[in-house]
C-alpha positions as CSV (number, residue, x, y, z in Angstrom):
1,X,0.1,0.0,0.1
2,X,1.4,3.4,-1.0
3,X,1.9,6.1,1.8
4,X,-0.5,8.4,-0.1
5,X,-3.2,5.7,0.1
6,X,-2.4,4.9,3.9
7,X,-2.5,8.7,4.7
8,X,-5.7,9.3,2.5
9,X,-7.4,6.3,4.4
10,X,-6.2,7.4,7.7
11,X,-7.5,11.0,7.1
12,X,-10.8,9.6,6.1
13,X,-11.3,7.1,8.7
14,X,-9.8,8.5,11.8
15,X,-12.3,11.1,12.5
16,X,-15.0,8.5,12.2
17,X,-13.3,6.1,14.7
18,X,-12.6,9.2,17.1
19,X,-16.3,10.0,17.0
20,X,-17.2,6.4,18.2
21,X,-15.0,7.1,21.3
22,X,-12.1,5.0,19.9
23,X,-8.5,5.5,18.7
24,X,-7.4,4.4,15.3
25,X,-4.3,2.2,16.0
26,X,-3.5,0.7,12.5
27,X,-4.5,0.7,8.9
28,X,-3.3,-2.2,6.6
29,X,-4.3,-3.2,3.3
30,X,-3.4,-6.9,2.1
31,X,-3.9,-8.6,-1.3
32,X,-5.3,-12.1,-1.1
33,X,-5.4,-13.4,-4.2
34,X,-7.5,-11.1,-6.4
35,X,-9.3,-9.7,-3.2
36,X,-8.0,-7.1,-0.9
37,X,-8.5,-6.9,2.7
38,X,-8.5,-3.5,4.5
39,X,-7.6,-4.2,8.3
40,X,-8.6,-1.5,10.7
41,X,-7.4,-1.8,14.3
42,X,-9.0,0.4,17.0
43,X,-8.7,0.7,20.8
44,X,-9.5,2.9,23.7
45,X,-8.4,3.4,27.2
46,X,-11.2,1.0,28.6
47,X,-10.8,-1.4,25.5
48,X,-13.3,-2.0,22.9
49,X,-16.4,-4.3,23.0
50,X,-18.0,-6.2,20.2
51,X,-20.9,-3.6,20.1
52,X,-18.4,-0.8,19.6
53,X,-16.4,-3.0,17.2
54,X,-19.7,-3.5,15.1
55,X,-20.8,0.2,15.2
56,X,-17.4,1.5,14.1
57,X,-17.6,-1.1,11.4
58,X,-20.7,0.2,10.1
59,X,-19.8,3.7,10.0
60,X,-16.5,2.9,8.3
61,X,-18.4,0.9,5.7
62,X,-20.6,3.4,4.9
63,X,-18.1,6.0,4.5
64,X,-15.9,3.8,2.3
65,X,-18.9,3.0,0.1
66,X,-19.4,6.7,-0.5
67,X,-16.0,7.3,-1.4
68,X,-13.2,5.9,-3.9
69,X,-10.8,5.6,-1.2
70,X,-10.2,1.9,-1.8
71,X,-10.7,2.1,-5.6
72,X,-12.9,0.1,-7.9
73,X,-12.1,-3.5,-6.8
74,X,-13.8,-5.8,-4.3
75,X,-12.3,-5.7,-0.8
76,X,-13.3,-7.0,2.8
77,X,-13.3,-4.6,5.6
78,X,-11.9,-6.0,9.0
79,X,-12.4,-4.0,12.3
80,X,-10.6,-5.3,15.3
81,X,-8.5,-4.6,18.5
82,X,-4.8,-4.9,18.7
83,X,-5.0,-8.3,20.4
84,X,-3.4,-9.7,23.6
85,X,0.3,-9.5,22.7
86,X,0.3,-5.9,21.2
87,X,3.3,-3.9,20.6
88,X,3.6,-0.7,22.6
89,X,4.5,2.0,20.2
90,X,2.6,5.0,21.4
91,X,2.5,6.6,25.1
92,X,-1.2,5.7,25.4
93,X,-0.3,2.0,24.8
94,X,2.0,2.1,27.8
95,X,-0.7,3.8,29.9
96,X,-3.1,1.2,28.9
97,X,-0.5,-1.5,29.7
98,X,-0.4,-0.5,33.4
99,X,-0.3,-3.5,35.7
100,X,0.6,-5.8,32.6
101,X,3.8,-7.6,32.3
102,X,5.8,-6.4,29.2
103,X,9.0,-7.7,27.6
104,X,11.2,-4.5,26.7
105,X,14.0,-4.8,24.2
106,X,16.6,-2.2,25.5
107,X,19.1,0.3,23.6
108,X,21.6,-0.9,25.9
109,X,21.1,-4.3,24.6
110,X,19.2,-7.3,26.2
111,X,15.8,-7.8,27.3
112,X,13.7,-7.2,30.3
113,X,10.4,-8.7,31.4
114,X,8.7,-6.6,33.9
115,X,5.3,-5.4,35.1
116,X,4.5,-1.6,34.4
117,X,3.6,0.1,37.6
118,X,3.3,3.8,36.6
119,X,3.8,5.8,33.2
120,X,4.7,9.6,32.8
121,X,5.9,11.8,30.1
122,X,9.5,10.7,30.4
123,X,9.3,6.6,30.9
124,X,7.8,3.8,32.9
125,X,8.2,2.7,36.6
126,X,8.4,-1.1,36.6
127,X,8.6,-4.1,38.8
128,X,10.8,-6.8,37.7
129,X,9.6,-10.3,39.1
130,X,11.9,-11.9,41.6
131,X,13.5,-15.2,40.5
132,X,14.0,-18.2,42.7
133,X,12.4,-16.9,45.9
134,X,13.9,-13.4,45.5
135,X,11.9,-10.5,45.9
136,X,10.7,-8.2,43.0
137,X,12.9,-5.1,42.3
138,X,11.8,-1.7,40.9
139,X,13.3,-0.3,37.9
140,X,12.9,3.0,35.9
141,X,13.0,2.9,32.2
142,X,13.3,5.9,30.1
143,X,11.5,5.9,26.7
144,X,14.8,6.5,25.1
145,X,16.3,3.4,26.7
146,X,13.5,1.3,25.1
147,X,13.8,0.0,21.5
148,X,10.6,-2.3,21.6
149,X,8.1,-3.3,24.0
150,X,5.3,-6.0,23.9
151,X,2.5,-7.1,26.2
152,X,3.1,-10.7,27.5
153,X,0.3,-13.0,27.9
154,X,-0.2,-14.3,31.6
155,X,-1.9,-17.4,32.3
156,X,-1.1,-18.1,36.0
157,X,-1.2,-14.4,37.3
158,X,-3.4,-14.3,40.4
159,X,-6.1,-11.4,40.4
160,X,-4.7,-8.9,43.2
161,X,-8.1,-7.5,44.0
162,X,-9.4,-11.0,44.8
163,X,-6.2,-11.6,47.0
164,X,-6.7,-8.3,48.7
165,X,-10.4,-9.1,49.7
166,X,-9.5,-12.7,50.9
């Protein structure tokens, strides 16, 4: 997809997504055989439920039908959320990942897996889990120290709220 088409699609669709109370995270056009697929990824601070996804899908579909942004050929519109192991590329992504376990690739080299505790304009305060009976440790990461960050799926984490109530 050319940068021009991507910019044109973002300019067309972003105000509609925003009007639905969501953020436009990503736009991707793929060719699958003769068909094309327009994937639109949306999210918000509180996540997006199926009703919101359906509503924004209808709004985007209507707008795309009345314009030539996708050209003459057939295409399929897919609207969804970033998924469980989303990459963190914007400040708001880090905020949304507070209390989540994240794998960081660091500019100094190496990786760090830590839980995000707090996010501010300069970076993140994290808690590095203890290993082999050791206590967790705090670590501050400046955004400049982070090459990449991706949320990790946790299957065995206990819910802190339930523990506190017990």
